PDB file with one MODEL, atoms N, CA, C and O in Angstrom:
MODEL        1
ATOM      1  N   UNK A   1     154.451 -59.780 -62.431  1.00  0.00           N
ATOM      2  CA  UNK A   1     155.686 -60.392 -62.539  1.00  0.00           C
ATOM      3  C   UNK A   1     156.739 -59.441 -61.785  1.00  0.00           C
ATOM      4  O   UNK A   1     156.822 -58.239 -62.035  1.00  0.00           O
ATOM      5  N   UNK A   2     157.485 -60.063 -60.895  1.00  0.00           N
ATOM      6  CA  UNK A   2     158.493 -59.426 -60.066  1.00  0.00           C
ATOM      7  C   UNK A   2     159.853 -59.861 -60.700  1.00  0.00           C
ATOM      8  O   UNK A   2     160.063 -61.015 -61.073  1.00  0.00           O
ATOM      9  N   UNK A   3     160.743 -58.865 -60.790  1.00  0.00           N
ATOM     10  CA  UNK A   3     162.062 -59.171 -61.258  1.00  0.00           C
ATOM     11  C   UNK A   3     163.205 -58.822 -60.422  1.00  0.00           C
ATOM     12  O   UNK A   3     163.067 -58.028 -59.491  1.00  0.00           O
ATOM     13  N   UNK A   4     164.425 -59.415 -60.721  1.00  0.00           N
ATOM     14  CA  UNK A   4     165.569 -58.984 -59.983  1.00  0.00           C
ATOM     15  C   UNK A   4     166.618 -59.147 -60.940  1.00  0.00           C
ATOM     16  O   UNK A   4     166.563 -60.093 -61.726  1.00  0.00           O
ATOM     17  N   UNK A   5     167.604 -58.303 -60.967  1.00  0.00           N
ATOM     18  CA  UNK A   5     168.806 -58.230 -61.763  1.00  0.00           C
ATOM     19  C   UNK A   5     169.876 -57.607 -60.968  1.00  0.00           C
ATOM     20  O   UNK A   5     169.814 -56.433 -60.601  1.00  0.00           O
ATOM     21  N   UNK A   6     170.953 -58.469 -60.678  1.00  0.00           N
ATOM     22  CA  UNK A   6     172.103 -57.880 -59.854  1.00  0.00           C
ATOM     23  C   UNK A   6     173.079 -58.913 -59.385  1.00  0.00           C
ATOM     24  O   UNK A   6     173.118 -60.017 -59.928  1.00  0.00           O
ATOM     25  N   UNK A   7     173.844 -58.600 -58.423  1.00  0.00           N
ATOM     26  CA  UNK A   7     174.759 -59.546 -57.941  1.00  0.00           C
ATOM     27  C   UNK A   7     174.131 -60.608 -57.128  1.00  0.00           C
ATOM     28  O   UNK A   7     173.114 -60.393 -56.469  1.00  0.00           O
ATOM     29  N   UNK A   8     174.806 -61.903 -57.175  1.00  0.00           N
ATOM     30  CA  UNK A   8     174.212 -63.090 -56.530  1.00  0.00           C
ATOM     31  C   UNK A   8     175.459 -64.027 -56.273  1.00  0.00           C
ATOM     32  O   UNK A   8     176.560 -63.888 -56.806  1.00  0.00           O
ATOM     33  N   UNK A   9     175.097 -65.011 -55.361  1.00  0.00           N
ATOM     34  CA  UNK A   9     176.169 -66.015 -55.166  1.00  0.00           C
ATOM     35  C   UNK A   9     175.425 -67.383 -55.083  1.00  0.00           C
ATOM     36  O   UNK A   9     174.520 -67.640 -54.290  1.00  0.00           O
ATOM     37  N   UNK A  10     175.939 -68.212 -56.012  1.00  0.00           N
ATOM     38  CA  UNK A  10     175.469 -69.596 -56.188  1.00  0.00           C
ATOM     39  C   UNK A  10     176.136 -70.505 -55.292  1.00  0.00           C
ATOM     40  O   UNK A  10     177.364 -70.511 -55.365  1.00  0.00           O
ATOM     41  N   UNK A  11     175.523 -71.360 -54.370  1.00  0.00           N
ATOM     42  CA  UNK A  11     176.186 -72.243 -53.619  1.00  0.00           C
ATOM     43  C   UNK A  11     175.966 -73.577 -54.234  1.00  0.00           C
ATOM     44  O   UNK A  11     174.817 -73.951 -54.471  1.00  0.00           O
ATOM     45  N   UNK A  12     177.085 -74.379 -54.529  1.00  0.00           N
ATOM     46  CA  UNK A  12     176.990 -75.720 -54.951  1.00  0.00           C
ATOM     47  C   UNK A  12     176.814 -76.736 -54.039  1.00  0.00           C
ATOM     48  O   UNK A  12     177.066 -76.445 -52.870  1.00  0.00           O
ATOM     49  N   UNK A  13     176.410 -77.962 -54.304  1.00  0.00           N
ATOM     50  CA  UNK A  13     176.110 -79.078 -53.359  1.00  0.00           C
ATOM     51  C   UNK A  13     177.228 -79.254 -52.373  1.00  0.00           C
ATOM     52  O   UNK A  13     176.978 -79.507 -51.194  1.00  0.00           O
ATOM     53  N   UNK A  14     178.526 -79.120 -52.848  1.00  0.00           N
ATOM     54  CA  UNK A  14     179.642 -79.353 -51.854  1.00  0.00           C
ATOM     55  C   UNK A  14     180.002 -78.153 -50.999  1.00  0.00           C
ATOM     56  O   UNK A  14     180.971 -78.185 -50.240  1.00  0.00           O
ATOM     57  N   UNK A  15     179.155 -77.013 -51.137  1.00  0.00           N
ATOM     58  CA  UNK A  15     179.394 -75.820 -50.275  1.00  0.00           C
ATOM     59  C   UNK A  15     180.196 -74.810 -51.088  1.00  0.00           C
ATOM     60  O   UNK A  15     180.261 -73.673 -50.622  1.00  0.00           O
ATOM     61  N   UNK A  16     180.769 -75.049 -52.154  1.00  0.00           N
ATOM     62  CA  UNK A  16     181.384 -73.972 -52.891  1.00  0.00           C
ATOM     63  C   UNK A  16     180.564 -72.982 -53.230  1.00  0.00           C
ATOM     64  O   UNK A  16     179.450 -73.205 -53.703  1.00  0.00           O
ATOM     65  N   UNK A  17     181.075 -71.678 -53.004  1.00  0.00           N
ATOM     66  CA  UNK A  17     180.304 -70.438 -53.508  1.00  0.00           C
ATOM     67  C   UNK A  17     180.821 -69.800 -54.556  1.00  0.00           C
ATOM     68  O   UNK A  17     182.028 -69.560 -54.585  1.00  0.00           O
ATOM     69  N   UNK A  18     180.040 -69.456 -55.505  1.00  0.00           N
ATOM     70  CA  UNK A  18     180.466 -68.850 -56.761  1.00  0.00           C
ATOM     71  C   UNK A  18     179.707 -67.381 -56.997  1.00  0.00           C
ATOM     72  O   UNK A  18     178.482 -67.304 -57.094  1.00  0.00           O
ATOM     73  N   UNK A  19     180.426 -66.447 -57.062  1.00  0.00           N
ATOM     74  CA  UNK A  19     179.817 -64.997 -57.161  1.00  0.00           C
ATOM     75  C   UNK A  19     179.538 -64.830 -58.702  1.00  0.00           C
ATOM     76  O   UNK A  19     180.205 -65.436 -59.542  1.00  0.00           O
ATOM     77  N   UNK A  20     178.570 -64.020 -59.003  1.00  0.00           N
ATOM     78  CA  UNK A  20     178.167 -63.680 -60.390  1.00  0.00           C
ATOM     79  C   UNK A  20     177.026 -62.767 -60.337  1.00  0.00           C
ATOM     80  O   UNK A  20     176.683 -62.205 -59.297  1.00  0.00           O
ATOM     81  N   UNK A  21     176.377 -62.606 -61.584  1.00  0.00           N
ATOM     82  CA  UNK A  21     175.197 -61.771 -61.745  1.00  0.00           C
ATOM     83  C   UNK A  21     174.075 -62.587 -62.130  1.00  0.00           C
ATOM     84  O   UNK A  21     174.188 -63.482 -62.968  1.00  0.00           O
ATOM     85  N   UNK A  22     172.897 -62.283 -61.495  1.00  0.00           N
ATOM     86  CA  UNK A  22     171.694 -63.049 -61.834  1.00  0.00           C
ATOM     87  C   UNK A  22     170.639 -62.133 -62.530  1.00  0.00           C
ATOM     88  O   UNK A  22     170.608 -60.919 -62.330  1.00  0.00           O
ATOM     89  N   UNK A  23     169.857 -62.727 -63.283  1.00  0.00           N
ATOM     90  CA  UNK A  23     168.645 -62.099 -63.941  1.00  0.00           C
ATOM     91  C   UNK A  23     167.510 -62.908 -63.774  1.00  0.00           C
ATOM     92  O   UNK A  23     167.324 -63.842 -64.555  1.00  0.00           O
ATOM     93  N   UNK A  24     166.650 -62.651 -62.771  1.00  0.00           N
ATOM     94  CA  UNK A  24     165.506 -63.526 -62.333  1.00  0.00           C
ATOM     95  C   UNK A  24     164.112 -62.883 -62.517  1.00  0.00           C
ATOM     96  O   UNK A  24     164.005 -61.657 -62.539  1.00  0.00           O
ATOM     97  N   UNK A  25     163.083 -63.668 -62.644  1.00  0.00           N
ATOM     98  CA  UNK A  25     161.657 -63.135 -62.666  1.00  0.00           C
ATOM     99  C   UNK A  25     160.730 -64.296 -62.155  1.00  0.00           C
ATOM    100  O   UNK A  25     161.083 -65.475 -62.164  1.00  0.00           O
ATOM    101  N   UNK A  26     159.631 -63.896 -61.751  1.00  0.00           N
ATOM    102  CA  UNK A  26     158.469 -64.684 -61.196  1.00  0.00           C
ATOM    103  C   UNK A  26     157.589 -64.963 -62.454  1.00  0.00           C
ATOM    104  O   UNK A  26     157.509 -64.145 -63.370  1.00  0.00           O
ATOM    105  N   UNK A  27     156.999 -66.036 -62.454  1.00  0.00           N
ATOM    106  CA  UNK A  27     155.968 -66.300 -63.507  1.00  0.00           C
ATOM    107  C   UNK A  27     154.751 -66.835 -62.909  1.00  0.00           C
ATOM    108  O   UNK A  27     154.845 -67.477 -61.863  1.00  0.00           O
ATOM    109  N   UNK A  28     153.567 -66.632 -63.486  1.00  0.00           N
ATOM    110  CA  UNK A  28     152.283 -67.204 -62.967  1.00  0.00           C
ATOM    111  C   UNK A  28     151.606 -67.811 -64.083  1.00  0.00           C
ATOM    112  O   UNK A  28     151.157 -67.113 -64.992  1.00  0.00           O
ATOM    113  N   UNK A  29     151.494 -69.168 -64.075  1.00  0.00           N
ATOM    114  CA  UNK A  29     150.687 -69.642 -65.254  1.00  0.00           C
ATOM    115  C   UNK A  29     149.690 -70.714 -64.580  1.00  0.00           C
ATOM    116  O   UNK A  29     150.015 -71.593 -63.782  1.00  0.00           O
ATOM    117  N   UNK A  30     148.541 -70.472 -65.028  1.00  0.00           N
ATOM    118  CA  UNK A  30     147.488 -71.409 -64.555  1.00  0.00           C
ATOM    119  C   UNK A  30     147.433 -71.468 -62.994  1.00  0.00           C
ATOM    120  O   UNK A  30     147.236 -72.547 -62.437  1.00  0.00           O
ATOM    121  N   UNK A  31     147.601 -70.352 -62.310  1.00  0.00           N
ATOM    122  CA  UNK A  31     147.441 -70.417 -60.922  1.00  0.00           C
ATOM    123  C   UNK A  31     148.643 -70.912 -60.226  1.00  0.00           C
ATOM    124  O   UNK A  31     148.652 -70.889 -58.995  1.00  0.00           O
ATOM    125  N   UNK A  32     149.736 -71.389 -60.932  1.00  0.00           N
ATOM    126  CA  UNK A  32     150.895 -71.729 -60.366  1.00  0.00           C
ATOM    127  C   UNK A  32     152.124 -70.752 -60.400  1.00  0.00           C
ATOM    128  O   UNK A  32     152.569 -70.333 -61.469  1.00  0.00           O
ATOM    129  N   UNK A  33     152.613 -70.435 -59.268  1.00  0.00           N
ATOM    130  CA  UNK A  33     153.616 -69.405 -59.210  1.00  0.00           C
ATOM    131  C   UNK A  33     155.000 -70.100 -59.222  1.00  0.00           C
ATOM    132  O   UNK A  33     155.298 -71.005 -58.443  1.00  0.00           O
ATOM    133  N   UNK A  34     155.783 -69.618 -60.135  1.00  0.00           N
ATOM    134  CA  UNK A  34     157.307 -70.201 -60.237  1.00  0.00           C
ATOM    135  C   UNK A  34     158.169 -69.029 -60.409  1.00  0.00           C
ATOM    136  O   UNK A  34     157.685 -67.899 -60.471  1.00  0.00           O
ATOM    137  N   UNK A  35     159.490 -69.265 -60.491  1.00  0.00           N
ATOM    138  CA  UNK A  35     160.460 -68.308 -60.659  1.00  0.00           C
ATOM    139  C   UNK A  35     161.657 -68.841 -61.209  1.00  0.00           C
ATOM    140  O   UNK A  35     161.869 -70.039 -61.023  1.00  0.00           O
ATOM    141  N   UNK A  36     162.502 -68.145 -61.872  1.00  0.00           N
ATOM    142  CA  UNK A  36     163.695 -68.663 -62.593  1.00  0.00           C
ATOM    143  C   UNK A  36     164.424 -67.529 -63.241  1.00  0.00           C
ATOM    144  O   UNK A  36     164.120 -66.345 -63.093  1.00  0.00           O
ATOM    145  N   UNK A  37     165.462 -68.004 -64.006  1.00  0.00           N
ATOM    146  CA  UNK A  37     166.172 -66.983 -64.770  1.00  0.00           C
ATOM    147  C   UNK A  37     167.610 -67.443 -65.121  1.00  0.00           C
ATOM    148  O   UNK A  37     167.790 -68.643 -65.327  1.00  0.00           O
ATOM    149  N   UNK A  38     168.520 -66.680 -65.192  1.00  0.00           N
ATOM    150  CA  UNK A  38     169.925 -66.917 -65.601  1.00  0.00           C
ATOM    151  C   UNK A  38     170.914 -66.399 -64.549  1.00  0.00           C
ATOM    152  O   UNK A  38     170.698 -65.428 -63.824  1.00  0.00           O
ATOM    153  N   UNK A  39     171.998 -67.137 -64.544  1.00  0.00           N
ATOM    154  CA  UNK A  39     173.111 -66.706 -63.617  1.00  0.00           C
ATOM    155  C   UNK A  39     174.367 -66.707 -64.459  1.00  0.00           C
ATOM    156  O   UNK A  39     174.658 -67.721 -65.094  1.00  0.00           O
ATOM    157  N   UNK A  40     175.116 -65.645 -64.499  1.00  0.00           N
ATOM    158  CA  UNK A  40     176.486 -65.609 -65.190  1.00  0.00           C
ATOM    159  C   UNK A  40     177.584 -65.529 -64.141  1.00  0.00           C
ATOM    160  O   UNK A  40     177.793 -64.465 -63.558  1.00  0.00           O
ATOM    161  N   UNK A  41     178.314 -66.663 -63.876  1.00  0.00           N
ATOM    162  CA  UNK A  41     179.267 -66.675 -62.798  1.00  0.00           C
ATOM    163  C   UNK A  41     180.453 -65.788 -63.272  1.00  0.00           C
ATOM    164  O   UNK A  41     180.667 -65.590 -64.468  1.00  0.00           O
ATOM    165  N   UNK A  42     181.231 -65.252 -62.249  1.00  0.00           N
ATOM    166  CA  UNK A  42     182.330 -64.512 -62.502  1.00  0.00           C
ATOM    167  C   UNK A  42     183.582 -65.374 -63.026  1.00  0.00           C
ATOM    168  O   UNK A  42     184.405 -64.923 -63.822  1.00  0.00           O
ATOM    169  N   UNK A  43     183.624 -66.574 -62.523  1.00  0.00           N
ATOM    170  CA  UNK A  43     184.648 -67.528 -63.000  1.00  0.00           C
ATOM    171  C   UNK A  43     183.954 -68.891 -63.167  1.00  0.00           C
ATOM    172  O   UNK A  43     182.966 -69.219 -62.510  1.00  0.00           O
ATOM    173  N   UNK A  44     184.542 -69.650 -64.085  1.00  0.00           N
ATOM    174  CA  UNK A  44     183.865 -70.920 -64.369  1.00  0.00           C
ATOM    175  C   UNK A  44     184.751 -72.089 -63.896  1.00  0.00           C
ATOM    176  O   UNK A  44     185.937 -71.831 -63.690  1.00  0.00           O
ATOM    177  N   UNK A  45     184.360 -73.199 -63.724  1.00  0.00           N
ATOM    178  CA  UNK A  45     185.087 -74.409 -63.261  1.00  0.00           C
ATOM    179  C   UNK A  45     184.235 -75.750 -63.831  1.00  0.00           C
ATOM    180  O   UNK A  45     183.065 -75.699 -64.211  1.00  0.00           O
ATOM    181  N   UNK A  46     185.008 -76.863 -63.809  1.00  0.00           N
ATOM    182  CA  UNK A  46     184.286 -78.097 -64.207  1.00  0.00           C
ATOM    183  C   UNK A  46     183.064 -78.324 -63.238  1.00  0.00           C
ATOM    184  O   UNK A  46     181.964 -78.605 -63.715  1.00  0.00           O
ATOM    185  N   UNK A  47     183.237 -78.213 -61.981  1.00  0.00           N
ATOM    186  CA  UNK A  47     182.187 -78.375 -61.071  1.00  0.00           C
ATOM    187  C   UNK A  47     180.967 -77.580 -61.344  1.00  0.00           C
ATOM    188  O   UNK A  47     179.816 -78.017 -61.327  1.00  0.00           O
ATOM    189  N   UNK A  48     181.369 -76.276 -61.618  1.00  0.00           N
ATOM    190  CA  UNK A  48     180.247 -75.419 -61.975  1.00  0.00           C
ATOM    191  C   UNK A  48     179.489 -75.779 -63.214  1.00  0.00           C
ATOM    192  O   UNK A  48     178.274 -75.590 -63.273  1.00  0.00           O
ATOM    193  N   UNK A  49     180.175 -76.295 -64.212  1.00  0.00           N
ATOM    194  CA  UNK A  49     179.495 -76.677 -65.475  1.00  0.00           C
ATOM    195  C   UNK A  49     178.784 -77.868 -65.356  1.00  0.00           C
ATOM    196  O   UNK A  49     177.919 -78.093 -66.203  1.00  0.00           O
ATOM    197  N   UNK A  50     179.012 -78.785 -64.342  1.00  0.00           N
ATOM    198  CA  UNK A  50     178.358 -79.946 -64.180  1.00  0.00           C
ATOM    199  C   UNK A  50     177.261 -79.885 -62.997  1.00  0.00           C
ATOM    200  O   UNK A  50     176.702 -80.912 -62.610  1.00  0.00           O
ATOM    201  N   UNK A  51     177.007 -78.687 -62.480  1.00  0.00           N
ATOM    202  CA  UNK A  51     176.109 -78.519 -61.470  1.00  0.00           C
ATOM    203  C   UNK A  51     174.621 -78.840 -62.003  1.00  0.00           C
ATOM    204  O   UNK A  51     174.278 -78.622 -63.165  1.00  0.00           O
ATOM    205  N   UNK A  52     173.842 -79.343 -61.085  1.00  0.00           N
ATOM    206  CA  UNK A  52     172.537 -79.815 -61.443  1.00  0.00           C
ATOM    207  C   UNK A  52     171.496 -79.301 -60.412  1.00  0.00           C
ATOM    208  O   UNK A  52     171.118 -78.130 -60.382  1.00  0.00           O
ATOM    209  N   UNK A  53     171.075 -80.242 -59.594  1.00  0.00           N
ATOM    210  CA  UNK A  53     169.990 -79.994 -58.631  1.00  0.00           C
ATOM    211  C   UNK A  53     170.490 -79.802 -57.211  1.00  0.00           C
ATOM    212  O   UNK A  53     171.585 -80.241 -56.858  1.00  0.00           O
ATOM    213  N   UNK A  54     169.655 -79.124 -56.381  1.00  0.00           N
ATOM    214  CA  UNK A  54     169.975 -79.059 -54.981  1.00  0.00           C
ATOM    215  C   UNK A  54     170.923 -77.905 -54.633  1.00  0.00           C
ATOM    216  O   UNK A  54     171.696 -78.005 -53.680  1.00  0.00           O
ATOM    217  N   UNK A  55     170.864 -76.767 -55.434  1.00  0.00           N
ATOM    218  CA  UNK A  55     171.742 -75.703 -55.297  1.00  0.00           C
ATOM    219  C   UNK A  55     171.010 -74.516 -54.568  1.00  0.00           C
ATOM    220  O   UNK A  55     169.785 -74.548 -54.453  1.00  0.00           O
ATOM    221  N   UNK A  56     171.689 -73.558 -54.119  1.00  0.00           N
ATOM    222  CA  UNK A  56     170.991 -72.320 -53.526  1.00  0.00           C
ATOM    223  C   UNK A  56     171.638 -71.128 -54.259  1.00  0.00           C
ATOM    224  O   UNK A  56     172.765 -71.162 -54.754  1.00  0.00           O
ATOM    225  N   UNK A  57     170.771 -70.029 -54.276  1.00  0.00           N
ATOM    226  CA  UNK A  57     171.062 -68.814 -54.788  1.00  0.00           C
ATOM    227  C   UNK A  57     170.847 -67.705 -53.774  1.00  0.00           C
ATOM    228  O   UNK A  57     169.722 -67.464 -53.336  1.00  0.00           O
ATOM    229  N   UNK A  58     171.976 -66.999 -53.384  1.00  0.00           N
ATOM    230  CA  UNK A  58     171.823 -65.965 -52.432  1.00  0.00           C
ATOM    231  C   UNK A  58     171.924 -64.633 -53.098  1.00  0.00           C
ATOM    232  O   UNK A  58     172.801 -64.361 -53.919  1.00  0.00           O
ATOM    233  N   UNK A  59     171.000 -63.827 -52.712  1.00  0.00           N
ATOM    234  CA  UNK A  59     170.906 -62.465 -53.225  1.00  0.00           C
ATOM    235  C   UNK A  59     171.264 -61.504 -52.047  1.00  0.00           C
ATOM    236  O   UNK A  59     171.428 -61.922 -50.900  1.00  0.00           O
ATOM    237  N   UNK A  60     171.377 -60.161 -52.407  1.00  0.00           N
ATOM    238  CA  UNK A  60     171.745 -59.299 -51.177  1.00  0.00           C
ATOM    239  C   UNK A  60     170.885 -59.271 -50.108  1.00  0.00           C
ATOM    240  O   UNK A  60     169.709 -59.534 -50.359  1.00  0.00           O
ATOM    241  N   UNK A  61     171.214 -58.992 -48.877  1.00  0.00           N
ATOM    242  CA  UNK A  61     170.411 -58.959 -47.695  1.00  0.00           C
ATOM    243  C   UNK A  61     169.976 -60.362 -47.252  1.00  0.00           C
ATOM    244  O   UNK A  61     168.905 -60.554 -46.677  1.00  0.00           O
ATOM    245  N   UNK A  62     170.822 -61.300 -47.534  1.00  0.00           N
ATOM    246  CA  UNK A  62     170.631 -62.795 -47.056  1.00  0.00           C
ATOM    247  C   UNK A  62     169.231 -63.417 -47.586  1.00  0.00           C
ATOM    248  O   UNK A  62     168.633 -64.265 -46.924  1.00  0.00           O
ATOM    249  N   UNK A  63     168.800 -62.981 -48.709  1.00  0.00           N
ATOM    250  CA  UNK A  63     167.577 -63.640 -49.451  1.00  0.00           C
ATOM    251  C   UNK A  63     168.146 -64.828 -50.097  1.00  0.00           C
ATOM    252  O   UNK A  63     169.013 -64.702 -50.962  1.00  0.00           O
ATOM    253  N   UNK A  64     167.661 -66.100 -49.684  1.00  0.00           N
ATOM    254  CA  UNK A  64     168.175 -67.170 -50.417  1.00  0.00           C
ATOM    255  C   UNK A  64     167.027 -68.014 -50.924  1.00  0.00           C
ATOM    256  O   UNK A  64     165.972 -68.126 -50.300  1.00  0.00           O
ATOM    257  N   UNK A  65     167.280 -68.612 -52.099  1.00  0.00           N
ATOM    258  CA  UNK A  65     166.144 -69.496 -52.754  1.00  0.00           C
ATOM    259  C   UNK A  65     166.961 -70.696 -53.298  1.00  0.00           C
ATOM    260  O   UNK A  65     168.130 -70.604 -53.672  1.00  0.00           O
ATOM    261  N   UNK A  66     166.200 -71.867 -53.304  1.00  0.00           N
ATOM    262  CA  UNK A  66     166.672 -73.089 -53.854  1.00  0.00           C
ATOM    263  C   UNK A  66     166.411 -72.968 -55.387  1.00  0.00           C
ATOM    264  O   UNK A  66     165.400 -72.440 -55.849  1.00  0.00           O
ATOM    265  N   UNK A  67     167.469 -73.535 -56.170  1.00  0.00           N
ATOM    266  CA  UNK A  67     167.562 -73.645 -57.525  1.00  0.00           C
ATOM    267  C   UNK A  67     168.017 -74.961 -58.073  1.00  0.00           C
ATOM    268  O   UNK A  67     168.668 -75.759 -57.400  1.00  0.00           O
ATOM    269  N   UNK A  68     167.677 -75.155 -59.246  1.00  0.00           N
ATOM    270  CA  UNK A  68     168.216 -76.282 -60.019  1.00  0.00           C
ATOM    271  C   UNK A  68     168.797 -75.747 -61.407  1.00  0.00           C
ATOM    272  O   UNK A  68     168.191 -74.824 -61.951  1.00  0.00           O
ATOM    273  N   UNK A  69     169.785 -76.205 -61.928  1.00  0.00           N
ATOM    274  CA  UNK A  69     170.344 -75.845 -63.250  1.00  0.00           C
ATOM    275  C   UNK A  69     169.662 -76.526 -64.311  1.00  0.00           C
ATOM    276  O   UNK A  69     169.644 -77.757 -64.312  1.00  0.00           O
ATOM    277  N   UNK A  70     169.085 -75.848 -65.236  1.00  0.00           N
ATOM    278  CA  UNK A  70     168.215 -76.422 -66.285  1.00  0.00           C
ATOM    279  C   UNK A  70     169.097 -76.405 -67.646  1.00  0.00           C
ATOM    280  O   UNK A  70     168.666 -77.012 -68.626  1.00  0.00           O
ATOM    281  N   UNK A  71     170.247 -75.757 -67.704  1.00  0.00           N
ATOM    282  CA  UNK A  71     170.918 -75.648 -68.927  1.00  0.00           C
ATOM    283  C   UNK A  71     172.140 -74.743 -68.605  1.00  0.00           C
ATOM    284  O   UNK A  71     172.103 -73.880 -67.728  1.00  0.00           O
ATOM    285  N   UNK A  72     173.242 -75.005 -69.389  1.00  0.00           N
ATOM    286  CA  UNK A  72     174.449 -74.234 -69.400  1.00  0.00           C
ATOM    287  C   UNK A  72     174.964 -73.971 -70.843  1.00  0.00           C
ATOM    288  O   UNK A  72     175.165 -74.911 -71.611  1.00  0.00           O
ATOM    289  N   UNK A  73     175.165 -72.736 -71.183  1.00  0.00           N
ATOM    290  CA  UNK A  73     175.714 -72.440 -72.616  1.00  0.00           C
ATOM    291  C   UNK A  73     176.836 -71.482 -72.367  1.00  0.00           C
ATOM    292  O   UNK A  73     176.956 -70.724 -71.405  1.00  0.00           O
ATOM    293  N   UNK A  74     177.659 -71.641 -73.414  1.00  0.00           N
ATOM    294  CA  UNK A  74     178.959 -70.826 -73.453  1.00  0.00           C
ATOM    295  C   UNK A  74     178.631 -69.463 -74.097  1.00  0.00           C
ATOM    296  O   UNK A  74     178.000 -69.410 -75.153  1.00  0.00           O
ATOM    297  N   UNK A  75     179.048 -68.403 -73.474  1.00  0.00           N
ATOM    298  CA  UNK A  75     178.888 -67.133 -73.889  1.00  0.00           C
ATOM    299  C   UNK A  75     180.137 -66.691 -74.638  1.00  0.00           C
ATOM    300  O   UNK A  75     180.036 -66.390 -75.827  1.00  0.00           O
ATOM    301  N   UNK A  76     181.237 -66.637 -74.049  1.00  0.00           N
ATOM    302  CA  UNK A  76     182.535 -66.263 -74.662  1.00  0.00           C
ATOM    303  C   UNK A  76     183.499 -67.378 -74.275  1.00  0.00           C
ATOM    304  O   UNK A  76     183.141 -68.314 -73.560  1.00  0.00           O
ATOM    305  N   UNK A  77     184.763 -67.252 -74.779  1.00  0.00           N
ATOM    306  CA  UNK A  77     185.697 -68.232 -74.468  1.00  0.00           C
ATOM    307  C   UNK A  77     185.844 -68.675 -72.921  1.00  0.00           C
ATOM    308  O   UNK A  77     186.116 -69.817 -72.550  1.00  0.00           O
ATOM    309  N   UNK A  78     185.635 -67.663 -72.166  1.00  0.00           N
ATOM    310  CA  UNK A  78     185.886 -67.861 -70.661  1.00  0.00           C
ATOM    311  C   UNK A  78     184.598 -67.763 -69.891  1.00  0.00           C
ATOM    312  O   UNK A  78     184.681 -67.997 -68.685  1.00  0.00           O
ATOM    313  N   UNK A  79     183.384 -67.444 -70.405  1.00  0.00           N
ATOM    314  CA  UNK A  79     182.110 -67.234 -69.676  1.00  0.00           C
ATOM    315  C   UNK A  79     181.048 -68.197 -70.161  1.00  0.00           C
ATOM    316  O   UNK A  79     180.929 -68.572 -71.327  1.00  0.00           O
ATOM    317  N   UNK A  80     180.242 -68.579 -69.074  1.00  0.00           N
ATOM    318  CA  UNK A  80     178.968 -69.341 -69.417  1.00  0.00           C
ATOM    319  C   UNK A  80     177.681 -68.613 -68.849  1.00  0.00           C
ATOM    320  O   UNK A  80     177.777 -67.675 -68.058  1.00  0.00           O
ATOM    321  N   UNK A  81     176.728 -69.001 -69.209  1.00  0.00           N
ATOM    322  CA  UNK A  81     175.301 -68.529 -68.752  1.00  0.00           C
ATOM    323  C   UNK A  81     174.563 -69.730 -68.315  1.00  0.00           C
ATOM    324  O   UNK A  81     174.406 -70.665 -69.100  1.00  0.00           O
ATOM    325  N   UNK A  82     174.087 -69.762 -67.079  1.00  0.00           N
ATOM    326  CA  UNK A  82     173.402 -70.925 -66.509  1.00  0.00           C
ATOM    327  C   UNK A  82     171.943 -70.577 -66.517  1.00  0.00           C
ATOM    328  O   UNK A  82     171.611 -69.465 -66.105  1.00  0.00           O
ATOM    329  N   UNK A  83     171.098 -71.374 -66.922  1.00  0.00           N
ATOM    330  CA  UNK A  83     169.609 -71.252 -66.806  1.00  0.00           C
ATOM    331  C   UNK A  83     169.222 -71.969 -65.514  1.00  0.00           C
ATOM    332  O   UNK A  83     169.550 -73.136 -65.303  1.00  0.00           O
ATOM    333  N   UNK A  84     168.486 -71.199 -64.622  1.00  0.00           N
ATOM    334  CA  UNK A  84     167.992 -71.686 -63.417  1.00  0.00           C
ATOM    335  C   UNK A  84     166.537 -71.867 -63.313  1.00  0.00           C
ATOM    336  O   UNK A  84     165.813 -71.136 -63.989  1.00  0.00           O
ATOM    337  N   UNK A  85     166.030 -72.756 -62.543  1.00  0.00           N
ATOM    338  CA  UNK A  85     164.538 -72.885 -62.163  1.00  0.00           C
ATOM    339  C   UNK A  85     164.518 -72.983 -60.708  1.00  0.00           C
ATOM    340  O   UNK A  85     165.072 -73.890 -60.085  1.00  0.00           O
ATOM    341  N   UNK A  86     163.808 -71.941 -60.141  1.00  0.00           N
ATOM    342  CA  UNK A  86     163.728 -71.875 -58.608  1.00  0.00           C
ATOM    343  C   UNK A  86     162.740 -72.815 -58.168  1.00  0.00           C
ATOM    344  O   UNK A  86     161.928 -73.225 -58.996  1.00  0.00           O
ATOM    345  N   UNK A  87     162.688 -73.258 -56.852  1.00  0.00           N
ATOM    346  CA  UNK A  87     161.701 -73.866 -56.102  1.00  0.00           C
ATOM    347  C   UNK A  87     161.352 -73.251 -54.909  1.00  0.00           C
ATOM    348  O   UNK A  87     162.249 -72.699 -54.272  1.00  0.00           O
ATOM    349  N   UNK A  88     160.189 -73.242 -54.480  1.00  0.00           N
ATOM    350  CA  UNK A  88     159.776 -72.474 -53.179  1.00  0.00           C
ATOM    351  C   UNK A  88     159.607 -71.071 -53.529  1.00  0.00           C
ATOM    352  O   UNK A  88     159.584 -70.682 -54.696  1.00  0.00           O
ATOM    353  N   UNK A  89     159.489 -70.321 -52.524  1.00  0.00           N
ATOM    354  CA  UNK A  89     159.259 -68.848 -52.621  1.00  0.00           C
ATOM    355  C   UNK A  89     160.448 -68.037 -53.244  1.00  0.00           C
ATOM    356  O   UNK A  89     161.597 -68.279 -52.873  1.00  0.00           O
ATOM    357  N   UNK A  90     160.190 -67.097 -54.169  1.00  0.00           N
ATOM    358  CA  UNK A  90     161.299 -66.319 -54.774  1.00  0.00           C
ATOM    359  C   UNK A  90     161.953 -65.582 -53.739  1.00  0.00           C
ATOM    360  O   UNK A  90     161.276 -65.071 -52.846  1.00  0.00           O
ATOM    361  N   UNK A  91     163.251 -65.468 -53.765  1.00  0.00           N
ATOM    362  CA  UNK A  91     164.085 -64.676 -52.826  1.00  0.00           C
ATOM    363  C   UNK A  91     164.162 -63.256 -53.156  1.00  0.00           C
ATOM    364  O   UNK A  91     165.055 -62.586 -52.639  1.00  0.00           O
ATOM    365  N   UNK A  92     163.287 -62.699 -53.997  1.00  0.00           N
ATOM    366  CA  UNK A  92     163.347 -61.214 -54.420  1.00  0.00           C
ATOM    367  C   UNK A  92     161.906 -60.719 -54.374  1.00  0.00           C
ATOM    368  O   UNK A  92     161.645 -59.552 -54.667  1.00  0.00           O
TER     369      UNK A  92
ENDMDL
END
């Protein structure tokens, strides 16, 4: 299992970029490799809360991976935590 925890930038379908912190890991189950984790944006918006499929997550050094949002939960009054499922090769 490979992991990454640190700064990231989520790009929404409309091109809006949102900075935040990501915690990601790879999984191997039954010969299938996958990756995913969580993203905590620095700022929230209605567009971000409604985000779904077709997004990209950029890590330092221009490493980019395709992601889908599988869930959003409230952390504090002004913070959310997004669950992500990656598709394709992991960017870390």
